[in-house]
N, C-alpha and C positions, 0 to 999 in steps of 0.2 A: 743318665744313669740307667743301665740295663741290669735288672736284678729280680729275684723272686719276690713279687709283691702279693702272691697268692700261693696256696699249697702249703706243704708241711714246713717250709722254711720262710714263710711270709714275715715272721717276726724279725728275722735277720735282715731282710730287705728294708723293712720300716725303720729298724734301728740305724742302718747305714744312711738312709735318707735324712733322718734327723741330723746326723753329723754333718752331712754335706750341705744341708739347708742352712745350718748355723754358720758354717764356713763361708758360704756364698753371701749370707746376710751381712757378715762382718766386713767382707770386701766391699760390698755395695754401700754399706753405711759410711765408709770412708771415701766414697766418691767413685768407686769402681776401678776398672783397669785403665791405667794411663796410656794413651796412644797418641801418635802425632796429630791426629785429627780431633782429639778430645777424648775425655774419659768415657769408657763404655761399661755398663753394668754386666755382670755375669748372669746368665739365665740357666736355671737347673730344671730339666725336664726328666720325667721318669717313665720307663717302659718296663712292662712286666714280662719277664722271661718264663714265668710259671715253673721255674726249676728245671726247664728242659732246654737242651742245646739248640734244637731246631727252632724253638720259640725265641731264644736269644738271638739267633741269626736273623729271624724275621724282624725282631725289634731293632737290630742294627740297621737293616735296610730302611725301616720306617724312620728311624732317627736321622739317618743320612738324607733321606728324602725331605725331612722337615728342616734340614739345614745344619744339623749338629756336626761339628768337626772335632770335638773332644768326647770320647766315650769313656765312661767310668763303670767298672765292674770289679767284683772280687770274690763273691761268695760261692765259688766253685772253680777249681782249677781246670776241670774238664771243659766248662763253659769258656773260661779264659783262653784255653788252647784253641777252641773252635773260633773264637773271636779274633785271635791273633792271625790264624790262617786266612780268615775271610778278609781282614783288614790288609794283610800283606798283598793278597790278590787284587783287592780293590785299588789300593794305592799305586800298584804297578799299571793296572789297566786304565785307571781314570784319574790322572794327576790333578785335574781340576777339583776333584772331590776327595782329596786325601784326608785321612782320619788319624788322630793320635789316640792311643789307648792307655789310660791311667788305671793301674791295677792296685787296689788297696788291701786285698786279702787273699788272692789266689796264690798259694805259696808252694806249689809243686816246683822243686828246684830246677826242673828242665826249662821252665819259662825264661830263665836268665842264664841258662847253660846251653845245651844243644839246640833248644828251640828259641833262642833269643831272637829278637826282631828290633830293627831301628825304630819302629813305630810303637813299641810296647815299653812302658816304664813301670816298675814295681816299687811300691812304697812300703810294703810290709817285709819283714825279715822272712826269708824262705824257710822251708821246713827243716833243712839241715842246720841252719843258723839257730832256729828255735830249739832244736833237739840238743845242740851243743850247749846251749844255756841251761837246759834242764839237767844235762849230764854234770854240770858244775855242782848241782845239789846232790844228784845220785852218788857222785864220787865221795861225798862227805858222809854218806849214810852207811857206815861200816856194818850195821846190823842187817842190811838188806842182802838177801841171798836168793830170793825167788821172785821172778817178775812175769806178769801176764801181759802180752801185747794184743790189743784189739783195735780195729779201725774200720772205717767206711770203705767199701769195695769200689774205689775209683782211683784215679791217678794220684791224688793227694794222700788219701789214706794208705795206699800201697807204699808211697814214698816215705811216709812217716815210719811205718813198720820196718821197711828196709833199712832206713838210717838208724833206727833204734837198735836193730840187731848188730849193725856195723859198729856203732859207738859203744854199745855195751861190751862187745867183744874186745874192743881196743882199750877201753878205760876200766871196765869192771869184769874181767874174764872169770872172776869167782862167782858172778851172779848167773844163776840158771834161768833160762827162759822156759817156763812151764806151760805156756799157752801162747799161740800165735795164730790169730784168725781175723778174717774180714767178714763183714756182714753187709747186706744190701743197704744202700744209702737212702735214708728217708722213708723206708718201707716197714721197718720193724716197729711194731706197736707195743710189744711185750718183751722186755729184755731179761725177764726172769730166768729163762733157760741159760742165757749167757752168764748171768750172775751165779747160777748154780755151778757152772763149769769153773768159773773163776775161784770159787770157794773150794771146790773139790780138788783143784790143782795144788792147793797149799800156797798160792801166791801171797806174798806180803805186799805187793804193789802192782798197780795197773798203769801201763803207759798207753795213752790214746791221743790221737789227733782229732777225735770226734768233736763236732760243733753242732749248735742248734739243738733241736729236739733229740737228735741221736745221742748227744752227750747227756742232756737232762734226764732222759729215760734210762740210760745206762747207769748213771750214778744213783738214781732213785731206786732202781731195781737192786743194785748191789747193797745199798743201805738196808732196804727192807729184807733182804736175804741174810743179813748179818755179817757182811764183809767188813772187816775192821782194818784193812790195809790202807796204803797210801795211793792216791791217784795223782800221777804225773800227767798234766794236761797242757794242751796248747790254749784251751778256751774255757777252762773251768771257773773263770772269774765273772761270768755274766750269763744273761739270757736264761734265767731261771735255775741254773745249776746250783748256786749256793743255797737257795731256799729249799731245793729238792733234797740236798744232802743233809742240811741241818747240823746239829751238834756233832754228828758223826764225822763231819769234815774238818773240825777244828784240829789244826796241826797236821792234817792228813791229805788235804787237797792242795796241790801245788800248781801254779799257772805261770806261764811265761808270756810277756807282752813287751811292747815298745815303751809302755808307760802304764802306771797304775795310779788310781786316785790318792793312794797313801804314800806316794813319793814325797819325801820329807823336805820340801822346799816351799817358801812363801809363794813363789811364782806358780808352782804346780797347784797349790791350794786355790789361788786366785782363778786359774784356768778352770778348775773343776767347779768351783762355786758359780762361775759365770755360766757354764753350761746348765747347771741345775736351776739357775734363775730362769733361763730360757725355756727349759723343759722340766718343770717341777714335779711332775708325776713320778712316783717311785718306779713304775713300770717302764718309764722312758729313760731310766738311768743306764745309758750305754754310750760312753764317750771314748773316742780313740784320738789320741794326739796325732797319730800318723795321717789321719784323714784331713786334719786341719793343716798339717805341714804340706800335704799333697796339693791342696788348693792354693796355698801360699806359693808353692813352687811353680804352679801353673801361671799364676799372676806375674811372678817374677820373670818367667820365661817369655811371656807375651810382651811384657814391657821392655825387656832387653831386645827382643826381636823387632819391636816397633810395628808388629803385624800379628794377625791371627793365622797367617798361612802356616801350613803344617811343617814344612821343612825347616824354616828359620826357628819356629817355636821348638821343634824337636831338638835342634842343635843347641838352643839355649837351655832346654831342660837337661841336657847332658851335663851342663855345668851348674845345675841348681845347687844352691847352698842356702838353706833357710833356717831361721830360728823363730820360736814362738814360746812365750812363757818359760824361757830358760831351756827349752828342748831344742836341740840342733840336729839337722840331718843334711846329708849331701848325696847327690846322685853320682854313681860311678859310671863314667862314660863307656867303659869297656863292655858292660853287659846291661846297663840301665837298671842295676840293683841299688836301691836306696840304702845308705849306710847310716846307722843310728845306734844309740845305746839300747840295750835290752835289760829288762828287770825280771826277776823271779820273785813271786809272792806266795805266801802260805796263808791259808784261810784261818781266820780267828774271829772271835766275837768282837763286835764294835765296842769301843771304849777301852780295850786292852792297849798296852803300849804299842805305838806304831799303827794303830787301827782307828784313826779318827773318823773315817768314812766307811759306811757299809755299802752293800751292793743291792740296788733295787728294793730298798726298804726291808731287806731280809734280816737285818741285825747282824750280818756277817760281812766282813771285809777281808782284804788281803794285805798282810804285812810284808813289806819288801825285805827279802833276806839276801838277795844277790843283785848287784848292779854290774852289768858287763859293758864296759866302754866300747865305742864303735870300733876301735882298732883291734879289740879282741873278738868282737862279734863277727867281724869281716872274714869271709872265706874265699878261697880262689874260685875262678870261673873257667869253664871250658868254652865259653861263647866265642864264636868266630862270626862277628856281625858284618853283614853287608850294608854299607851306608850309601845313600844316593849322592 
């Protein structure tokens, strides 16, 4: 795992690590990965990218030198793009040390479109897929007339705003975009000036792909400034955001995900309770179904290949079809984009109908208001993949 374990986004790295650790522990508890020579355990090692691409590339080299052949990363599309380029070059130059890249959160659409790679597999819905799910809710909000777009100034943040403009124009041409701006990623400590502009614009809603502290600080500043509109978010359901928003977010913070704790099935509840048993601290309450499915897909692929060699494992991953606790996903071989259902939730107080579980002990959770099946979440691809 190559991720920010220090710096402004260290909390996101630690949260991902807990998810991966739990997934690896589950596999090893049942005996490990079954291979012709006997079952083998999975080993999870972590490398700190410090939130910088050059550090991530150094970590990649160190991981490969240490024997890693599966690389996991996600919390930055810019970093993911740098890793894809480096892995492509390495795998062509050094076939004996080929590496597969499993991406759980870098959602710039380009990574499975014009920049697709045989060695890269994405297990999160990309930004355009997530935006389409949010637009299902926007379309139903007839009172919405003015929207403010704000995001982090790098490839992912730019992609979110670009797609928001496109989809609003196509689906809600009556909605006016009254603000459209990017801010430095991970460097803004005071979002009050942004909150002032949002309020002055007359916006009724904010659309943002912000994550980590950039989201928490933004929504906190907006609340303190008196903004009473809706936040349409990719990641407003975790990492301090609900607690920072407080009562002002009830019915007004909307988040899209592959899964939410309040998905109303017995299997989903069992899954969530199992994670909380393993990590009982409220601050550690950050669980993603897709990371669990990703590790299950890896195990399935290695067992099908009968080997840990990169090419046969990658070919098997192209056919991955996995289920866990009632959630199913499959890999699309054309572009290596995982296909799964998406859900949209709205923030509410714990104990209200549909909100059995809160987030991080905040007293607030997310009630599922839309479920988008895989066949509706799926979007076309422009990928023209070169395969060995």
